[in-house]
ZAMARGU-4260 file (C-alpha; in steps of 0.2 Angstrom, whole numbers, plus 5000, padded with zeros to 4 digits):
<rodrens>
0) 5109/4849/5129 | 5120/4849/5113 | 5130/4865/5114 | 5123/4874/5097 | 5106/4867/5102
5) 5100/4885/5105 | 5109/4893/5089 | 5102/4876/5077 | 5085/4881/5085 | 5085/4900/5082
10) 5090/4900/5063 | 5081/4883/5060 | 5064/4893/5069 | 5066/4909/5058 | 5072/4900/5040
15) 5055/4890/5043 | 5046/4903/5049 | 5050/4913/5031 | 5047/4898/5022 | 5030/4895/5028
20) 5026/4913/5026 | 5028/4912/5011 | 5019/4896/5007 | 5003/4902/5014 | 5004/4919/5005
25) 5006/4911/4990 | 4991/4897/4994 | 4981/4913/5001 | 4977/4908/5014 | 4979/4912/5034
30) 4999/4912/5040 | 4993/4909/5056 | 4988/4891/5051 | 5003/4885/5040 | 5015/4892/5053
35) 5006/4883/5069 | 5005/4868/5059 | 5023/4868/5054 | 5028/4873/5072 | 5022/4860/5082
40) 5027/4846/5068 | 5047/4854/5071 | 5043/4856/5088 | 5049/4844/5103 | 5034/4833/5103
45) 5035/4830/5083 | 5052/4829/5074 | 5062/4838/5089 | 5070/4849/5076 | 5068/4865/5086
50) 5067/4868/5104 | 5062/4883/5111 | 5067/4877/5128 | 5086/4876/5123 | 5086/4896/5123
55) 5082/4897/5141 | 5078/4915/5147 | 5083/4922/5131 | 5065/4914/5122 | 5055/4926/5133
60) 5065/4940/5126 | 5065/4934/5109 | 5045/4934/5111 | 5045/4951/5120 | 5055/4959/5106
65) 5047/4952/5093 | 5029/4956/5098 | 5036/4974/5102 | 5040/4973/5084 | 5023/4968/5078
70) 5013/4980/5088 | 5024/4994/5084 | 5021/4992/5067 | 5003/4987/5070 | 5003/5008/5077
75) 5014/5013/5065 | 5003/5009/5050 | 4987/5011/5059 | 4978/5023/5048 | 4968/5037/5058
80) 4959/5041/5045 | 4951/5025/5045 | 4942/5027/5063 | 4936/5046/5058 | 4931/5039/5040
85) 4920/5021/5046 | 4904/5019/5043 | 4892/5018/5057 | 4890/4999/5059 | 4909/4999/5058
90) 4909/5010/5076 | 4896/4999/5084 | 4906/4985/5081 | 4922/4994/5087 | 4912/4999/5103
95) 4898/4990/5107 | 4902/4974/5099 | 4920/4974/5109 | 4910/4974/5125 | 4899/4962/5118
100) 4913/4949/5113 | 4921/4954/5132 | 4908/4952/5143 | 4900/4935/5133 | 4918/4928/5133
105) 4919/4931/5151 | 4905/4925/5159 | 4906/4907/5145 | 4923/4906/5154 | 4917/4908/5172
110) 4901/4896/5168 | 4914/4883/5161 | 4929/4884/5170 | 4925/4891/5185 | 4942/4901/5186
115) 4942/4919/5194 | 4933/4934/5189 | 4950/4943/5184 | 4956/4928/5176 | 4943/4927/5164
120) 4943/4943/5162 | 4960/4943/5156 | 4956/4927/5146 | 4943/4936/5136 | 4954/4952/5133
125) 4964/4939/5120 | 4951/4934/5110 | 4942/4953/5105 | 4955/4954/5088 | 4951/4946/5073
130) 4966/4953/5062 | 4968/4957/5044 | 4980/4945/5043 | 4966/4932/5044 | 4951/4939/5037
135) 4962/4946/5021 | 4964/4930/5013 | 4948/4923/5018 | 4939/4940/5011 | 4949/4938/4994
140) 4945/4922/4989 | 4924/4921/4995 | 4920/4940/4987 | 4906/4944/4998 | 4895/4960/4994
145) 4905/4973/4997 | 4898/4982/5012 | 4900/4967/5019 | 4920/4965/5015 | 4918/4983/5019
150) 4914/4980/5037 | 4922/4964/5041 | 4940/4973/5032 | 4938/4989/5043 | 4935/4979/5058
155) 4949/4968/5055 | 4962/4982/5052 | 4954/4993/5066 | 4950/4981/5082 | 4968/4977/5084
160) 4974/4993/5092 | 4958/4992/5103 | 4960/4974/5109 | 4979/4975/5112 | 4974/4990/5123
165) 4963/4980/5132 | 4973/4965/5134 | 4987/4975/5140 | 4975/4983/5153 | 4968/4966/5158
170) 4986/4960/5163 | 4992/4975/5171 | 4976/4975/5181 | 4979/4954/5181 | 4997/4957/5190
175) 4995/4971/5201 | 4980/4961/5211 | 4994/4947/5211 | 4981/4934/5208 | 4970/4939/5220
180) 4956/4950/5222 | 4965/4964/5230 | 4965/4976/5217 | 4980/4988/5218 | 4975/5002/5210
185) 4991/5012/5210 | 5001/4997/5201 | 4987/4999/5187 | 4988/5015/5184 | 5006/5017/5185
190) 5009/5003/5174 | 4996/5013/5161 | 5004/5031/5166 | 5022/5025/5159 | 5016/5015/5144
195) 5007/5030/5137 | 5021/5044/5144 | 5035/5036/5139 | 5026/5031/5123 | 5019/5047/5118
200) 5037/5053/5122 | 5046/5043/5111 | 5034/5043/5095 | 5035/5065/5096 | 5056/5063/5098
205) 5058/5050/5086 | 5047/5062/5075 | 5057/5078/5078 | 5073/5068/5074 | 5069/5064/5057
210) 5061/5081/5052 | 5080/5086/5055 | 5087/5075/5045 | 5102/5069/5057 | 5099/5050/5052
215) 5106/5048/5035 | 5092/5037/5025 | 5104/5023/5023 | 5103/5022/5043 | 5083/5030/5046
220) 5077/5012/5046 | 5090/5004/5058 | 5088/5019/5070 | 5069/5020/5072 | 5071/5000/5078
225) 5083/5001/5089 | 5073/5017/5097 | 5057/5006/5096 | 5067/4991/5105 | 5076/5005/5118
230) 5056/5011/5121 | 5051/4995/5125 | 5065/4992/5134 | 5065/5009/5146 | 5047/5006/5149
235) 5050/4988/5155 | 5064/4994/5166 | 5053/5008/5173 | 5040/4997/5178 | 5036/4979/5175
240) 5023/4973/5160 | 5021/4993/5152 | 5035/4991/5137 | 5023/4983/5125 | 5010/4995/5128
245) 5023/5010/5127 | 5028/5005/5110 | 5012/5000/5102 | 5006/5021/5107 | 5025/5024/5100
250) 5020/5018/5084 | 5003/5026/5083 | 5012/5044/5087 | 5026/5042/5075 | 5013/5036/5062
255) 5002/5048/5062 | 5014/5063/5062 | 5017/5059/5045 | 5036/5061/5046 | 5046/5065/5030
260) 5052/5045/5028 | 5038/5038/5034 | 5035/5027/5018 | 5051/5020/5018 | 5051/5015/5037
265) 5033/5009/5036 | 5038/4995/5021 | 5055/4990/5031 | 5045/4988/5046 | 5030/4978/5036
270) 5046/4968/5031 | 5053/4965/5050 | 5035/4962/5055 | 5034/4943/5044 | 5050/4940/5047
275) 5045/4941/5067 | 5030/4933/5066 | 5035/4919/5057 | 5051/4917/5069 | 5036/4921/5083
280) 5025/4906/5078 | 5038/4893/5075 | 5044/4897/5090 | 5028/4896/5100 | 5020/4881/5091
285) 5035/4871/5095 | 5034/4878/5114 | 5016/4873/5116 | 5011/4861/5129 | 5000/4848/5117
290) 4995/4840/5134 | 4985/4855/5142 | 4973/4852/5126 | 4969/4835/5132 | 4968/4843/5150
295) 4956/4855/5147 | 4948/4842/5134 | 4928/4843/5130 | 4926/4860/5140 | 4939/4870/5126
300) 4928/4863/5115 | 4912/4870/5122 | 4921/4887/5126 | 4928/4889/5108 | 4909/4883/5102
305) 4901/4895/5112 | 4911/4910/5105 | 4906/4906/5088 | 4890/4902/5091 | 4883/4912/5104
310) 4897/4926/5107 | 4899/4934/5089 | 4882/4931/5083 | 4876/4941/5099 | 4890/4954/5097
315) 4881/4960/5078 | 4863/4957/5081 | 4866/4970/5096 | 4879/4978/5087 | 4868/4980/5072
320) 4851/4982/5078 | 4846/4998/5072 | 4856/4995/5055 | 4847/4992/5037 | 4856/4977/5035
325) 4845/4961/5030 | 4845/4949/5044 | 4857/4935/5029 | 4872/4950/5032 | 4870/4948/5049
330) 4868/4930/5049 | 4885/4929/5039 | 4893/4944/5049 | 4892/4933/5065 | 4897/4918/5058
335) 4914/4926/5051 | 4926/4930/5065 | 4944/4923/5064 | 4957/4926/5077 | 4972/4927/5071
340) 4990/4934/5076 | 4989/4948/5088 | 4979/4936/5101 | 4991/4922/5097 | 5007/4932/5102
345) 4999/4940/5115 | 4992/4926/5124 | 5010/4917/5123 | 5018/4931/5131 | 5006/4932/5146
350) 5006/4914/5149 | 5024/4916/5148 | 5026/4930/5159 | 5012/4921/5170 | 5021/4904/5172
355) 5037/4912/5180 | 5026/4920/5192 | 5019/4903/5197 | 5001/4909/5193 | 4989/4894/5192
360) 4982/4889/5176 | 4994/4902/5166 | 4995/4888/5152 | 4977/4890/5148 | 4979/4907/5140
365) 4989/4898/5125 | 4977/4885/5127 | 4965/4893/5125 | 4966/4907/5114 | 4974/4894/5101
370) 4959/4883/5102 | 4948/4896/5099 | 4961/4901/5082 | 4960/4884/5074 | 4941/4884/5078
375) 4938/4900/5070 | 4951/4900/5055 | 4950/4881/5052 | 4930/4879/5054 | 4926/4896/5048
380) 4939/4898/5034 | 4931/4882/5026 | 4914/4885/5028 | 4913/4903/5023 | 4912/4902/5005
385) 4895/4890/5006 | 4888/4901/5021 | 4890/4918/5009 | 4883/4906/4995 | 4867/4899/5006
390) 4862/4916/5014 | 4864/4925/4994 | 4879/4938/4999 | 4893/4930/4988 | 4898/4945/4973
395) 4897/4940/4956 | 4913/4942/4947 | 4921/4959/4949 | 4919/4966/4932 | 4925/4985/4936
400) 4941/4992/4927 | 4957/5001/4937 | 4966/5014/4926 | 4985/5019/4932 | 4987/5034/4926
405) 4972/5049/4930 | 4981/5059/4917 | 4970/5065/4902 | 4968/5051/4890 | 4967/5040/4907
410) 4950/5054/4912 | 4942/5051/4893 | 4944/5031/4891 | 4938/5029/4911 | 4922/5040/4902
415) 4919/5028/4889 | 4921/5015/4903 | 4907/5022/4914 | 4896/5028/4897 | 4892/5009/4894
420) 4889/5006/4916 | 4905/4999/4920 | 4915/5005/4935 | 4930/5013/4934 | 4945/5019/4948
425) 4958/5028/4942 | 4976/5027/4951 | 4988/5039/4948 | 5003/5049/4961 | 5002/5065/4953
430) 4988/5074/4966 | 4983/5088/4954 | 4979/5074/4941 | 4967/5063/4954 | 4959/5081/4959
435) 4955/5087/4942 | 4948/5068/4938 | 4937/5072/4956 | 4932/5088/4948 | 4925/5077/4932
440) 4914/5065/4943 | 4926/5053/4942 | 4935/5042/4957 | 4951/5043/4959 | 4965/5037/4971
445) 4982/5048/4976 | 4992/5033/4978 | 5006/5024/4969 | 4998/5009/4963 | 5016/4996/4963
450) 5012/4997/4983 | 4995/5001/4986 | 4984/4988/4996 | 4968/4986/4987 | 4961/4978/5004
455) 4959/4996/5011 | 4951/5005/4997 | 4931/5000/4996 | 4931/5010/4978 | 4941/4994/4972
460) 4930/4981/4978 | 4921/4980/4962 | 4936/4982/4949 | 4943/4963/4941 | 4952/4972/4927
465) 4966/4984/4925 | 4974/4996/4911 | 4991/5001/4915 | 4991/5019/4906 | 5008/5026/4912
470) 5020/5034/4898 | 5033/5022/4906 | 5032/5004/4896 | 5044/4994/4909 | 5032/5002/4923
475) 5016/4994/4915 | 5023/4978/4912 | 5028/4979/4931 | 5009/4985/4935 | 5001/4973/4926
480) 5013/4956/4936 | 5010/4965/4952 | 4990/4966/4948 | 4990/4948/4943 | 4993/4943/4958
485) 4981/4953/4968 | 4966/4950/4954 | 4960/4935/4952 | 4956/4929/4931 | 4959/4948/4925
490) 4958/4955/4911 | 4976/4965/4910 | 4981/4977/4897 | 4997/4990/4894 | 5002/5002/4883
495) 5019/5001/4875 | 5027/5006/4860 | 5030/4993/4845 | 5047/4984/4848 | 5048/4978/4866
500) 5040/4962/4865 | 5045/4949/4855 | 5042/4931/4851 | 5059/4930/4862 | 5052/4938/4876
505) 5033/4938/4874 | 5032/4924/4889 | 5040/4931/4900 | 5028/4949/4899 | 5010/4949/4905
510) 4996/4957/4901 | 4990/4962/4885 | 4999/4977/4873 | 4987/4990/4866 | 4989/5004/4855
515) 5007/5000/4852 | 5006/5010/4835 | 4996/5026/4844 | 5008/5040/4847 | 4998/5043/4864
520) 5010/5044/4877 | 5010/5063/4873 | 4992/5065/4885 | 5002/5054/4898 | 5008/5065/4904
525) 5005/5080/4920 | 4994/5095/4915 | 4991/5086/4895 | 4976/5095/4886 | 4961/5081/4880
530) 4967/5071/4868 | 4960/5069/4851 | 4948/5055/4856 | 4930/5055/4846 | 4914/5041/4851
535) 4908/5034/4834 | 4892/5025/4835 | 4888/5012/4819 | 4872/5020/4814 | 4878/5038/4813
540) 4896/5037/4808 | 4907/5027/4794 | 4917/5013/4800 | 4933/5018/4808 | 4950/5012/4803
545) 4953/4998/4815 | 4971/5005/4817 | 4964/5021/4827 | 4951/5012/4836 | 4955/5010/4855
550) 4940/5004/4863 | 4924/4995/4854 | 4907/4992/4861 | 4905/4974/4854 | 4890/4962/4862
555) 4886/4972/4876 | 4903/4973/4882 | 4918/4985/4881 | 4934/4978/4875 | 4953/4989/4874
560) 4962/4987/4861 | 4964/4989/4840 | 4950/4974/4835 | 4958/4965/4819 | 4944/4971/4811
565) 4927/4977/4813 | 4912/4965/4815 | 4895/4967/4814 | 4889/4966/4833 | 4900/4980/4835
570) 4889/4996/4839 | 4900/5009/4845 | 4920/5016/4844 | 4932/5026/4855 | 4942/5033/4842
575) 4960/5043/4840 | 4958/5057/4829 | 4976/5061/4823 | 4971/5075/4811 | 4967/5087/4827
580) 4984/5083/4834 | 4996/5089/4821 | 5000/5104/4832 | 4999/5097/4850 | 5013/5093/4860
585) 5018/5085/4877 | 5031/5100/4881 | 5025/5116/4887 | 5031/5126/4873 | 5023/5140/4864
590) 5030/5147/4846 | 5034/5164/4855 | 5047/5156/4866 | 5056/5146/4852 | 5070/5159/4843
595) 5084/5162/4833 | 5099/5171/4844 | 5114/5185/4838 | 5122/5179/4855 | 5140/5174/4854
600) 5143/5168/4872 | 5134/5152/4880 | 5132/5164/4896 | 5124/5179/4887 | 5112/5168/4878
605) 5105/5161/4893 | 5104/5177/4902 | 5094/5183/4884 | 5083/5168/4886 | 5081/5171/4905
610) 5076/5188/4903 | 5064/5183/4888 | 5055/5171/4900 | 5054/5184/4915 | 5041/5195/4903
615) 5030/5177/4904 | 5036/5173/4923 | 5035/5189/4931 | 5041/5183/4948 | 5058/5176/4941
620) 5075/5185/4944 | 5084/5184/4929 | 5099/5188/4936 | 5099/5176/4952 | 5093/5163/4941
625) 5110/5165/4928 | 5121/5164/4942 | 5111/5148/4948 | 5111/5139/4931 | 5129/5146/4928
630) 5135/5139/4943 | 5128/5120/4941 | 5135/5125/4923 | 5154/5127/4928 | 5151/5109/4939
635) 5142/5101/4929 | 5139/5105/4910 | 5119/5103/4903 | 5127/5099/4886 | 5118/5081/4882
640) 5129/5078/4869 | 5129/5080/4848 | 5127/5099/4850 | 5112/5100/4863 | 5111/5106/4879
645) 5098/5105/4891 | 5100/5119/4907 | 5084/5115/4919 | 5079/5123/4937 | 5064/5121/4949
650) 5061/5139/4957 | 5047/5144/4968 | 5044/5160/4958 | 5039/5150/4943 | 5020/5142/4943
655) 5019/5132/4926 | 5031/5122/4920 | 5039/5134/4904 | 5053/5129/4890 | 5063/5141/4879
660) 5071/5134/4863 | 5085/5144/4856 | 5097/5140/4841 | 5112/5152/4841 | 5115/5158/4824
665) 5134/5158/4825 | 5144/5145/4837 | 5144/5143/4855 | 5156/5133/4864 | 5152/5123/4880
670) 5164/5130/4895 | 5169/5114/4900 | 5172/5102/4886 | 5175/5118/4871 | 5161/5106/4862
675) 5151/5116/4850 | 5133/5119/4857 | 5120/5124/4841 | 5104/5122/4853 | 5098/5124/4869
680) 5083/5120/4878 | 5078/5127/4894 | 5067/5121/4906 | 5060/5130/4922 | 5048/5120/4934
685) 5040/5127/4950 | 5046/5117/4965 | 5033/5103/4970 | 5031/5095/4952 | 5045/5084/4950
690) 5034/5071/4939 | 5030/5085/4926 | 5048/5091/4925 | 5055/5073/4924 | 5042/5070/4908
695) 5047/5086/4898 | 5066/5079/4901 | 5063/5063/4898 | 5052/5068/4879 | 5066/5079/4876
700) 5079/5064/4875 | 5069/5054/4866 | 5066/5070/4856 | 5084/5071/4849 | 5086/5051/4851
705) 5091/5049/4836 | 5103/5057/4821 | 5087/5059/4809 | 5078/5068/4825 | 5091/5079/4827
710) 5097/5085/4810 | 5078/5088/4806 | 5078/5099/4819 | 5095/5107/4818 | 5090/5109/4799
715) 5075/5120/4804 | 5076/5138/4793 | 5065/5150/4805 | 5057/5151/4822 | 5040/5145/4816
720) 5047/5129/4808 | 5058/5123/4823 | 5044/5126/4835 | 5034/5114/4822 | 5045/5102/4822
725) 5047/5100/4840 | 5030/5101/4844 | 5024/5089/4831 | 5037/5076/4835
</rodrens>
């Protein structure tokens, strides 16, 4: 063996795994097919570039740790709410269906191969799972009816931990018997108890540590990874083969606790999981004994066919016997059950361990499981579309709309779509805006549209188009780019002001710009009042000016954007009426909070403003708040430049964002820079509303961004004129 062969094997497997995973994502196919083919090609029985046996005992360690990471991430990201919210059909598939598959496959293996019953139970437990990594791309490609999509998706997501638990339990049962029929109850229960207890302890311990901020943000991800591996090692040291169960339970506990940094941890673990899967399956595929497939021969083909044609349909028809699904829908569900990454990884881990123990037919676990994977993924993947069309369960191209932004403007546009029978789902990170949308009878999701997985939201199945409607033009462009990869042949629209898109950069941008000349951003912020929009019909209203048209109903379709001209088949428009918007403002500023002051000292001006606001916000302590603001003023000046100061703070005593503007009649100086201050914007916001606070700061910055705008504001002769200039800018 070449001295660097182990290093070459590991690095090539890792690099090839990541590349093949990327290729599979690009092709929108199951990664496992690409990874297994690639692994076999570069393995000893192919090109001979990767030699897993060169890793020696390290191969088992690498595989075990990679599987541990995969299972920990699976437990971490499991949505427990999914278990509680699934429909009756999914519940029955996850209970009755699981046992039908397990018992049916066990009987099939016993009949065909004549293995020991306990061994058949173990082998059958490996093919219970389907998994989202194989079912997701398939569903995305064939677009079945929403209810079938919902059942198959949630079965794949929720059956993983059930299948892993049953497989681990079966393995522990088997090794506790030493391959004979003499059951050692004590060993089985001990492995189960150690795995569960240590997993629960580590999960709660990690949550307890993370909630106390003892670990720096930069080190949280590596800390959690190291603790997961330590959990796996300690459980295995306490009693062999209990580590995988323990680390799965730990991930499940930590994920259910909703620790503050959980989102970043999950994102990191998902990336690490993909790396682990790529590395793992190139090594596993390269390590497969292809001769074993030949030795088991036609028996494997019969077993796979029996699982696909007998066990799976029996699973569905017994699980759904009281369901309202039609027989065609049940037939389709009975045909689709591709196995994936979890099944293959567990089979390889078990085969390696049983091989070390000298168990006869240990290699069968890999041969059988990989045959089922190849048969179901390839055959069902190729035929799913044709079978779906033959049974009439493929849905038409989705015509609904996703609107990113549940603010007042987004809700008005959503209602116009719904008025014409078009499905709409609003997405927003602001929970208050989402609640307002739901109170108005709209469908809304409180999540980040840049991170959201559409497969987890059945309400998005009917949506095939996107309108990015946030006040941040850069975010709108990124949203269009991301969703162009998630929605096939989608219509993508984004709001932005004129000036960014040019002939030079137009080819780099995704999505069509809309409403670039209209000042709509003031209604894209939290707690905005209703925008001045009107619905006008051709038979009852004059033809509108095209520059003010937001939506057009033309030829039975609702088209976003300002049309070039009004056509004869236009029957209705959603129109912006700027005349009603003259006195509206995105800023939480009322006329009584704009004053001209006689103060000659900046600290005294702040005191005057806080006592003025105390009459509207009785919960605040003006003197205490002055101390806090002034302490920051002495450390970091609030002077933005050009004579504009912007002191701002959060307080639990503030129940709504409130802005006050003061124009000193006498010159005031900044305590740090000695530069003159000519106008003060003071913003107080409640704790827990960072989006609104930042939106106000951003708007104020734009308000004073140009010299001409600043000069108009500074030239105001009285408080009324100053308020009008700020409110209408």
